[in-house]
C-alpha positions as CSV (number, residue, x, y, z in Angstrom):
1,X,-37.7,-6.5,-43.3
2,X,-36.8,-9.2,-40.8
3,X,-34.4,-11.7,-42.4
4,X,-35.5,-14.5,-40.0
5,X,-39.2,-13.6,-40.4
6,X,-39.0,-13.8,-44.2
7,X,-37.6,-17.3,-44.3
8,X,-40.3,-19.9,-44.9
9,X,-40.4,-23.1,-42.7
10,X,-40.6,-26.3,-44.6
11,X,-42.8,-28.9,-42.9
12,X,-41.0,-32.3,-42.7
13,X,-42.8,-35.6,-43.4
14,X,-44.8,-36.9,-40.5
15,X,-45.4,-33.5,-39.0
16,X,-48.9,-32.1,-38.8
17,X,-49.8,-28.5,-37.9
18,X,-53.2,-27.3,-36.8
19,X,-54.1,-23.6,-36.5
20,X,-57.0,-22.4,-34.3
21,X,-56.8,-18.6,-34.4
22,X,-53.4,-17.8,-33.0
23,X,-53.1,-21.1,-31.2
24,X,-50.9,-23.7,-32.9
25,X,-50.7,-27.5,-32.3
26,X,-47.8,-29.3,-33.9
27,X,-47.8,-33.1,-33.9
28,X,-44.8,-35.2,-35.0
29,X,-43.1,-38.6,-34.4
30,X,-41.6,-37.4,-31.1
31,X,-44.7,-35.9,-29.6
32,X,-47.0,-32.9,-29.6
33,X,-46.5,-29.2,-28.7
34,X,-49.1,-26.5,-28.3
35,X,-48.4,-22.8,-28.2
36,X,-50.2,-19.5,-28.5
37,X,-48.3,-17.1,-30.9
38,X,-48.7,-13.4,-31.6
39,X,-52.0,-12.6,-33.2
40,X,-50.7,-9.6,-35.1
41,X,-48.4,-11.7,-37.4
42,X,-50.3,-13.5,-40.2
43,X,-49.3,-17.2,-40.6
44,X,-49.9,-18.9,-43.9
45,X,-49.7,-22.7,-44.1
46,X,-49.8,-24.2,-47.6
47,X,-47.9,-26.6,-49.9
48,X,-45.8,-28.0,-47.1
49,X,-44.5,-24.5,-46.2
50,X,-45.2,-21.9,-43.5
51,X,-44.8,-18.2,-44.3
52,X,-45.2,-15.2,-42.1
53,X,-46.5,-11.7,-42.9
54,X,-46.6,-8.6,-40.8
55,X,-49.2,-5.8,-41.2
56,X,-46.9,-2.8,-40.7
57,X,-43.4,-1.7,-39.8
58,X,-43.9,-0.6,-36.2
59,X,-40.9,-1.6,-34.1
60,X,-42.8,-4.0,-31.8
61,X,-44.4,-5.7,-34.8
62,X,-41.0,-6.0,-36.5
63,X,-39.6,-7.6,-33.3
64,X,-42.5,-10.1,-33.2
65,X,-42.1,-11.1,-36.9
66,X,-38.8,-13.0,-36.4
67,X,-39.7,-14.2,-32.9
68,X,-43.0,-15.8,-34.1
69,X,-41.2,-17.5,-36.9
70,X,-38.4,-18.8,-34.6
71,X,-41.0,-20.1,-32.0
72,X,-42.9,-22.1,-34.6
73,X,-39.7,-23.4,-36.2
74,X,-38.5,-24.6,-32.8
75,X,-41.9,-26.4,-32.4
76,X,-41.5,-28.1,-35.8
77,X,-37.9,-29.1,-35.1
78,X,-38.7,-30.3,-31.6
79,X,-41.5,-32.8,-32.7
80,X,-39.4,-34.1,-35.6
81,X,-35.9,-34.2,-34.3
82,X,-35.9,-33.1,-30.6
83,X,-33.4,-31.0,-28.7
84,X,-30.4,-32.1,-26.5
85,X,-28.0,-30.2,-24.3
86,X,-24.9,-31.8,-22.9
87,X,-23.4,-30.9,-19.6
88,X,-20.1,-31.9,-18.0
89,X,-19.1,-31.9,-14.3
90,X,-15.5,-30.9,-13.8
91,X,-13.8,-31.2,-10.4
92,X,-12.5,-33.8,-8.0
93,X,-15.4,-35.7,-6.4
94,X,-18.0,-34.1,-8.7
95,X,-20.4,-36.9,-9.8
96,X,-23.8,-37.5,-11.2
97,X,-26.1,-40.5,-10.7
98,X,-29.5,-41.3,-12.2
99,X,-32.1,-41.4,-9.5
100,X,-35.2,-42.9,-11.0
101,X,-36.2,-40.3,-13.6
102,X,-34.3,-37.5,-11.8
103,X,-30.6,-36.9,-10.9
104,X,-28.5,-36.8,-7.8
105,X,-25.4,-34.6,-8.1
106,X,-22.4,-34.5,-5.8
107,X,-21.0,-31.0,-6.2
108,X,-18.7,-30.5,-3.3
109,X,-21.5,-29.4,-0.9
110,X,-22.2,-31.1,2.4
111,X,-25.3,-32.7,0.9
112,X,-26.2,-34.2,-2.5
113,X,-28.2,-32.0,-4.9
114,X,-31.4,-33.5,-6.2
115,X,-32.8,-32.6,-9.6
116,X,-36.5,-33.6,-10.0
117,X,-37.7,-35.1,-13.3
118,X,-39.9,-32.8,-15.4
119,X,-42.6,-33.9,-17.8
120,X,-41.3,-33.7,-21.4
121,X,-37.6,-33.8,-20.4
122,X,-35.4,-36.9,-20.0
123,X,-31.9,-37.2,-18.5
124,X,-29.1,-39.5,-19.8
125,X,-26.1,-40.0,-17.7
126,X,-22.8,-41.1,-19.4
127,X,-20.1,-42.2,-17.0
128,X,-20.2,-40.3,-13.8
129,X,-19.6,-36.8,-15.0
130,X,-21.7,-36.2,-18.2
131,X,-25.4,-35.4,-18.4
132,X,-27.5,-35.1,-21.5
133,X,-30.8,-33.2,-21.2
134,X,-33.3,-34.2,-24.0
135,X,-36.8,-33.1,-24.9
136,X,-39.0,-31.7,-27.6
137,X,-39.6,-28.2,-26.1
138,X,-36.5,-26.1,-26.7
139,X,-37.3,-23.5,-24.0
140,X,-37.9,-26.2,-21.4
141,X,-34.7,-28.2,-22.2
142,X,-32.6,-25.0,-22.1
143,X,-34.2,-23.9,-18.8
144,X,-33.6,-27.3,-17.1
145,X,-30.0,-27.3,-18.3
146,X,-29.5,-23.8,-17.0
147,X,-30.9,-24.7,-13.6
148,X,-28.5,-27.7,-13.4
149,X,-25.6,-25.5,-14.3
150,X,-26.6,-22.9,-11.8
151,X,-26.2,-25.4,-8.9
152,X,-22.4,-25.0,-9.3
153,X,-21.3,-22.7,-12.2
154,X,-17.7,-23.1,-13.4
155,X,-15.2,-20.9,-11.6
156,X,-12.4,-19.1,-13.5
157,X,-9.4,-20.2,-11.5
158,X,-9.5,-24.0,-11.6
159,X,-12.5,-24.4,-14.0
160,X,-14.4,-26.6,-11.5
161,X,-18.2,-26.8,-11.7
162,X,-21.0,-27.7,-14.1
163,X,-20.5,-26.5,-17.7
164,X,-22.0,-26.9,-21.1
165,X,-20.1,-29.4,-23.2
166,X,-19.2,-26.7,-25.8
167,X,-18.6,-23.9,-23.3
168,X,-15.2,-22.4,-23.1
169,X,-14.2,-21.2,-19.6
170,X,-12.0,-18.1,-19.5
171,X,-9.3,-18.9,-17.0
172,X,-7.7,-16.3,-14.7
173,X,-4.2,-16.4,-13.3
174,X,-4.0,-17.1,-9.6
175,X,-2.0,-15.2,-7.0
176,X,1.7,-14.7,-7.5
177,X,3.6,-16.3,-4.6
């Protein structure tokens, strides 16, 4: 049985969950999230805990068991605590500036790179080379951070580019002269 799917989710204080068939609405102090989850997995909400049951052991049902639990857990965590991903710009002349709700990045191109603001995601700029992407939807926060990193991924020789704060870049040795 799925180890993740078996673990119950405890509902923190201030978080309210509504179930309408297989559509779930989670409200908390940071906001509200709505998502349609797999209809084959049975979700039980009682006594401040959420448990998940699967009807059989078919491979696709087993795969959905842990996924359904992880998705609902991310919704509960998002509305109670939120998610944040930190990015760093490494390189001479690489800078970031807040531009209204969006960002303007100088990444060594002939033009500045503009990142538009997205509903549900906020940007915090620390100094001129650190960005924090924050929001309540884990998938959206991760996707926006990945889009920013994709504008100039770190290269292996000098390590220049946009990287996650906890990312380790494997360095290569340059040409022998």
